[in-house]
C-alpha positions, 0 to 999 in steps of 0.5 A, spaced: 499 499 499 502 506 498 502 512 502 499 519 499 504 525 499 501 531 502 506 536 499 502 540 494 508 542 489 503 547 486 502 551 492 510 551 494 512 558 494 519 557 490 515 553 485 510 558 484 515 564 483 519 560 478 513 559 474 511 566 474 518 568 473 518 564 467 511 565 464 511 573 465 518 574 462 517 569 455 514 574 451 519 580 453 525 574 452 522 574 445 523 581 444 530 582 445 532 575 442 529 576 436 530 583 435 538 583 437 540 576 438 541 577 446 540 571 451 537 573 458 544 574 461 546 579 456 540 583 456 541 583 464 548 586 463 546 591 458 540 593 462 545 594 468 550 598 464 544 602 461 541 604 468 547 605 472 552 607 467 559 605 468 560 599 472 565 593 473 563 586 472 563 584 479 559 590 481 554 588 475 554 580 478 553 583 485 547 587 483 544 582 478 546 576 482 549 573 476 555 568 477 562 571 474 563 566 468 555 568 466 557 575 466 564 574 462 560 570 457 555 576 456 560 581 456 564 578 450 557 577 446 556 584 447 563 587 446 562 582 439 556 586 437 559 592 439 554 594 444 559 594 450 566 597 451 572 595 456 576 599 459 582 597 464 581 600 471 587 604 472 585 604 480 585 596 480 589 593 473 586 586 474 579 590 473 575 593 467 570 598 467 564 596 462 560 602 459 555 602 453 557 604 446 552 609 442 550 602 439 549 599 446 545 605 448 540 605 442 539 598 444 538 599 451 533 605 450 529 601 445 528 595 449 527 599 455 521 602 452 519 595 450 520 593 457 516 599 460 510 597 455 511 590 457 510 592 464 505 596 464 501 590 460 503 585 466 500 590 471 494 591 468 492 584 469 491 586 477 486 590 480 488 597 482 493 596 488 495 589 487 501 590 482 504 595 487 503 590 493 506 584 488 512 588 487 513 590 494 512 583 496 517 580 490 522 586 493 522 583 500 523 576 498 529 578 493 532 582 498 532 589 494 528 593 499 
């Protein structure tokens, strides 16, 4: 006789968060992939540089919670597309300062505008106040606040 498992995966919060993240990001992912041939980590690096300006790979990793090897690959791809420029950090010769080129800025602005529209579309799925409540809860869970 088998014992029934009472654990409900469909209500397990980490599982639900993962499913929601995948589902909600899929349409936007198609935009940056189809338009610019980028993968998720590449657009994340691009967005951090677009939003915060010059940064080191280490700073991006800390903000984006990305492993350094993923950042390194993304930086290489963005540099190949001429969206990103590397400059040796004179204060720490082991490090490089990363910045967007004019082409990278153009891509960032295009994708930022698309992201804002997509965010508004997702937010419209919720009654007034619920989207802000959800954002607050997700920031708390992610340690952003």
